C-alpha positions in Angstrom: 166.6 106.8 66.5 169.1 103.1 66.8 172.7 104.1 68.0 175.5 103.3 65.7 175.9 99.8 67.3 172.3 99.2 65.9 173.3 100.3 62.6 176.3 97.9 62.5 174.5 94.9 63.7 172.0 95.3 60.3 175.2 96.1 58.9 176.7 93.2 58.7 173.2 91.4 58.6 173.1 92.8 55.4 172.2 89.9 52.7 174.4 90.2 49.6 171.6 88.4 47.0 169.5 90.9 48.1 172.1 94.0 47.3 172.8 92.3 44.6 168.4 91.9 43.3 167.4 95.7 44.4 171.0 96.8 41.7 170.2 94.6 39.6 166.1 96.2 39.6 167.4 99.7 39.2 170.8 98.6 36.9 174.2 100.2 36.5 176.9 99.8 33.3 179.9 102.1 33.9 179.9 104.9 31.3 183.4 106.2 32.5 182.3 109.7 31.7 184.4 111.0 35.2 182.2 113.2 36.5 182.1 111.0 39.8 186.0 111.7 39.9 185.9 115.8 38.8 185.6 119.0 40.4 185.5 122.0 38.0 182.7 121.0 36.0 181.0 118.5 37.7 177.7 119.7 39.4 175.5 117.9 41.9 173.1 118.0 45.0 173.9 119.1 48.3 175.7 116.6 50.0 173.1 115.7 52.1 175.7 114.2 55.2 178.6 112.2 54.5 180.8 112.2 51.5 181.3 110.1 48.4 182.8 111.3 45.3 181.3 114.1 44.4 181.8 118.3 43.4 179.6 120.8 43.9 180.2 123.5 41.1 183.8 124.5 40.7 184.2 122.8 44.3 187.1 120.4 44.5 185.7 116.2 44.5 185.5 115.3 48.3 186.1 111.4 48.2 186.0 110.1 51.8 188.7 107.4 52.0 189.5 105.1 55.5 193.6 105.4 56.8 193.6 101.9 55.6 192.9 103.1 52.5 195.4 105.8 52.2 198.4 103.3 53.1 197.0 100.5 50.4 197.6 103.2 48.0 200.8 104.5 49.7 202.5 101.1 48.6 200.2 100.3 45.0 202.0 104.3 44.1 204.7 105.3 45.9 203.0 107.8 47.5 203.2 110.0 50.0 200.5 110.3 52.8 199.7 114.0 51.6 200.0 112.8 47.8 197.4 110.3 48.3 194.6 112.1 50.8 193.9 115.3 52.5 192.1 115.9 55.5 187.8 116.5 54.6 187.4 120.4 53.9 184.2 120.1 55.4 184.4 122.2 59.1 187.6 123.9 58.5 187.9 127.3 58.6 190.3 129.9 56.9 192.9 131.3 59.4 195.6 133.8 58.8 198.0 131.6 58.5 195.6 129.3 55.6 192.9 126.6 56.7 192.6 125.5 60.6 190.1 122.9 62.7 189.4 119.8 62.7 188.0 118.0 60.8 186.5 113.8 60.0 187.0 112.4 57.3 190.3 111.8 55.1 189.3 113.0 51.0 191.4 111.5 48.4 193.8 114.4 47.0 192.8 116.2 44.6 195.4 118.3 41.5 195.2 122.1 40.5 191.9 121.2 39.0 189.7 119.9 41.9 189.6 116.2 40.5 191.0 113.4 41.6 194.7 113.2 41.3 194.2 109.7 40.5 191.4 110.8 37.3 193.2 110.6 34.2 191.3 111.5 30.7 192.2 109.6 27.1 191.9 112.5 24.4 188.3 111.7 22.9 187.0 112.1 26.7 187.1 108.7 27.7 187.6 108.8 32.2 189.9 106.3 34.3 191.9 106.0 37.4 195.7 105.0 37.7 194.9 103.0 40.4 192.1 101.6 39.8 192.7 97.7 41.6 193.4 99.6 44.6 191.0 102.4 44.0 189.0 102.6 47.5 185.5 101.7 48.8 183.7 104.7 47.9 184.9 104.2 44.4 183.8 100.4 44.2 180.4 101.4 44.7 179.1 104.5 43.6 176.8 105.4 43.0 175.0 103.1 45.2 174.7 103.8 49.0 173.0 101.4 51.5 170.4 103.4 53.7 171.3 102.7 57.4 172.0 105.4 59.4 175.8 106.7 59.4 176.0 105.3 56.2 177.0 107.7 53.8 175.1 109.2 50.5 177.3 110.3 48.2 175.9 112.7 44.9 173.3 113.5 47.7 169.8 112.5 48.0 169.1 109.4 45.7 167.1 109.2 41.9 166.4 105.8 43.0 165.8 103.4 45.4 165.3 99.6 45.7 164.9 98.5 48.9 168.1 99.6 51.2 170.0 100.0 48.9 169.7 104.0 47.2 170.9 105.0 43.3 173.1 108.5 43.9 173.4 110.4 40.3 175.0 109.2 37.3 174.6 108.4 33.8 175.3 104.8 34.1 172.0 104.2 36.0 169.4 101.7 34.3 171.2 100.3 32.2 171.9 95.9 32.0 174.5 94.7 34.8 175.2 91.0 34.9 174.1 89.0 37.8 178.1 88.7 38.7 178.7 92.1 38.7 175.7 92.8 40.6 176.6 90.5 43.5 180.4 91.9 43.3 178.8 95.0 43.8 177.0 94.4 46.6 179.4 92.7 48.5 181.0 95.4 48.3 178.4 97.6 49.3 177.7 95.6 52.1 181.1 95.9 52.7 181.7 99.6 52.9 178.8 99.9 55.1 180.1 98.4 58.1 183.6 99.9 57.9 182.1 103.7 57.7 180.1 101.9 60.8 183.1 100.3 62.3 185.4 103.8 61.8 182.1 106.1 62.6 182.4 104.6 65.9 186.0 104.3 66.8 186.3 108.1 65.8 183.9 108.9 68.4 185.3 106.3 70.8 189.4 108.4 69.6 187.5 111.9 69.8 189.7 114.1 72.0 189.6 117.7 71.8 193.5 119.0 70.8 195.3 122.2 71.2 197.6 122.5 68.3 197.6 125.2 65.7 196.7 124.1 62.2 194.5 121.0 60.9 193.7 118.1 63.0 192.0 114.8 61.4 190.4 112.8 63.6 189.6 109.3 62.5 189.9 105.3 64.0 193.2 105.5 64.5 193.3 109.1 66.0 194.0 112.0 66.0 196.6 112.9 62.9 198.3 115.7 60.8 197.5 116.3 57.8 200.6 114.8 56.2 198.9 111.8 58.4 201.4 111.8 61.0 199.8 111.3 64.9 199.2 113.5 66.9 201.7 113.6 70.4 199.2 113.4 73.2 
C-alpha cells in the first residue's frame, strides 16, 4: 500500500491533458438540476471513503471544504465561519448537550432543509450557486474524482471511468464538453487531488487528542472548535 507521500507525488505528476482526454471521453455538461447541492430528496449510494457533494435520503448535504476555502468564502460573502462551514458530521455522536466528538473535515454549511447554504432555486426549479465564483474545489470538479489513494470519491462508487478519472452519479454525464472546458475541469481536478493529499498529510502530522467538551475538528491547521477558532494547546 502506497503512503500518502507516494500518492502526493503521483498527484503532482498527473498530466492535465490526459485528464482532459478522459473527461472528454466520458462527457459532461451541468444541467443545473441542483441534485449535488441538495439534502433531502436527493439519493445516492453509500459513501466510499472521503466525502463530496451528496446526500443520503433525507440527510444533509455534505461537501468537504478546506480551511483556506472557508476563509475565501468568508471574504467573498462577509459571513462568519459558522455561516460558511460546519464540522463534518461523520464520527460525531449525540451527547447529553448535543453532538460531540472528533471529526477531521469541514463541510459546507446547510440550511433548514439540509441543502447547501449557498444553493438557491429559480421558480422553474433551475439551481444556482450564490457563491459560484468562489465555490470550493469539490464543487468545481463534481462529478469527477481521480483514482488516487487518499483522495475523495463524491457520490460513492464510480458509475463510469476512463484512465485515472472516475465519474460519479450525475444526470449531466455523457453530454458533449468543449476541449477548453475539459481542460479547465482537468486542471481543477488535479489541483483538488493534490490539495486533498496535502491536507491529509498535514492532518495526520498535526493530530493531537484534545480533552474538551463538545466538538473538535482536526484540520490541516490543527485543532479547532465549530466556530473555526483554534484550540489552545
